[in-house]
N, C-alpha and C positions, 0 to 999 in steps of 0.2 A: 930498768923502773919499776918501783916498787907497786904493788897492788893495793895498796892503803893509800886513799886520796889524801889523808892528812899529810902522808910521807911524802907526796910528789914535791918536785923544786919549783920554784917560781917559774924557771923557764919552760918547764912541762905544762904549768899551767896556763901559758900565753900562745903556745902553739896550737893550730887548728884541731878541733875535735874529729876525729875520723867517723864518717858515715852520719854527719850531722843531719838530723831530720828537720832542722828549722829551714823553711824554705826563704830564699829571697825576698819574694813578696810578704811574708809574714814579718820578717827582720826589719823590713822598711818600714811596715805600718808601725810597729812598735816603737821604733827608734823615733819616727816622728812623731808618735804621742809623747814620749819622754822629752824630745825636744820643744814640745809646745806647753809642755804642763810643769818643767823644771825650772826653777830660778834660783839663781845665786851661785851657780857654778857647781862644781864636781862634788866638793866636800858638803856644800850645803844640801845638796841632792843626793847623800848618800844613801838614806832610808828610803827614799822613794825607789832610787834604783835597785837596793836590795830586794824591796817589797814586789817589785816588777819582774825583775831579771830572775831572782833565786827563789823568792817564796812562791810567787804566783806562778810563774812558767817553768820554775826549774832548769832553765838553760843553763845557768852557772851555780856552783856552789859559793858559799860565802868566803871559801877560801880562794877559789878562782876570781872573784870580784876583786878582794884585796891585793891580789897579784896583778891584776890588770890596772888597778887605781895606781900602784906602784909604778909600772911601767908607764902609765900616762904622764906622771910627775916627771919623767925623763925626758920625753918628745918635747923639743922646742915648738910648742903649739898650744894653744888654748886647751887646758886638761879636759874640759868637759868634752870638747870634740876629739882629742886625743883618746879619751876612755871609750867612747862610740867607735871611734874606728878599730879600736882593740878588742872590742865586744863582737864588732862584726868578723874582724880575723879570726877570732876564737871560735866562731859558730860556723864560718863559711869561707875562710881564707881570705884571699884577696880580693875577689869579687864581694863577699861579703863586709869588707872593709870599706870598698868603695861606696857601695850600697848605705852602709850604716853612716858613714860621714856626709853624705848628701841628704839624707834622710832627716838625721837630727839637725842639720843646720838649716833645712827649709824653712821651718815655722818662724825663727826670728828673722832670717833673710827676707821673708815675706811679709813679716812686719814693717821691717826698716823700709822695704820697697813701697808698701802700702801708704806709710806715714809720709814719705818723700813726696810721692804723688798728692796726697790729700792735704798734707799740711804746707802748702804754699804760701810763703809770706805775701804775695801779692793778692790771695783770696783771703787770709785770715787778717792782715793787716796789723792793727794795734792789739789784735787778742794773742798774737805770738808769744811775746814777753810771759804774760799770763799762764799761758798754755804751758811754756816750756819750765816754768817754775813748778806748775802743778806737776808734771810728769817727773820733775826732778824730786819734790817732796815723796812723789809715789816710790819711786827708787830707793830714797832714802828709808822710807817705812819698810819697805820690803827687805833689805839688808839688816835692818833692826829686828825683823819678825824671825829672820833666819837667824840672826845671832843669840837672840833670846831662845830659840828652839834647841839651839846646839847647847847653849848653858844649861837648860833645864834637863836635856839627856845625857848630859856628863857625869861622872861620878866625882862631884866636888862636894865640899862643907856646905851648910846653909850660908855661912858668913861669905866664903867665896862667891856662891851663887848670888847674894845680894849685891856684892860690889861688882860682880861682872855686868849684872842688871842694870846697875846703878851707871856705871860706865858707858855701856851701850846707850842708855837713855840720854846720857850727857853728849854723847858725841851726835847722835840723831838730832837732839834739840840745836847744838852748835851748828851744825850744817843747814838746819831748816832756816835759823836766824840769819844766815848768809856768810858764816865761816867756810873757807874752802874745806871741802871734804876730805882732801889728803892730809892736810894739817890736822884736824879733828881726829882723823883716824890714828895719826901717828900719837897724838897726844893722848889718846885713849889707849893705844898700845904701851906707851910709857908707864902710865897709871897702873895698869894690868901688870904689868912687870913688876912694878915698885911694891903694890898692894896685895898681889896674890904671888906670894912665896912658894915655890916648890917644896913640899914636904910637909906643908900646913896640915894636910889632911890626916897625917900620922899623930898629931898633937892632941893630947888630951884637954 
């Protein structure tokens, strides 16, 4: 194995780090925090993960994070959870992977459990449809915000950025107005493929 970090293979970047100084308690706390404050899945949370794990704590290198993300996409599980498990495995082996998975799953699981306890249809009565609609619009807004963030941080031309934002806004608006979200998303994808052609950024 080469001493140059940039020359390491993907496989070597997934293997547990020898003599890692990260404790299981610290790993659990940070992954719990990430699980509680990251929204939109693995790719939407990429910058936050890099800021927390690479820049702030230096637990991983940028190349480590990229390798773990690639590995997470190959695991038949939600990508964000798979990535958390891979981070735990990288830092503390199998015990770290188990701790990381439970920690990153705990915040959303507690939210769902709390919602199931509090949002009882017998208690809320006629307010349930309104509340469900409000939560649905909030989720759509969150997804739209993540999409805008990704578009603005990507290396695209001003025309492509404008088209992307317009398509995202149209998908969000159609879903809010009652169109099925999956159909709106597929229509937006088709428009994006049609209007944003590969190679346009090289044109003068």
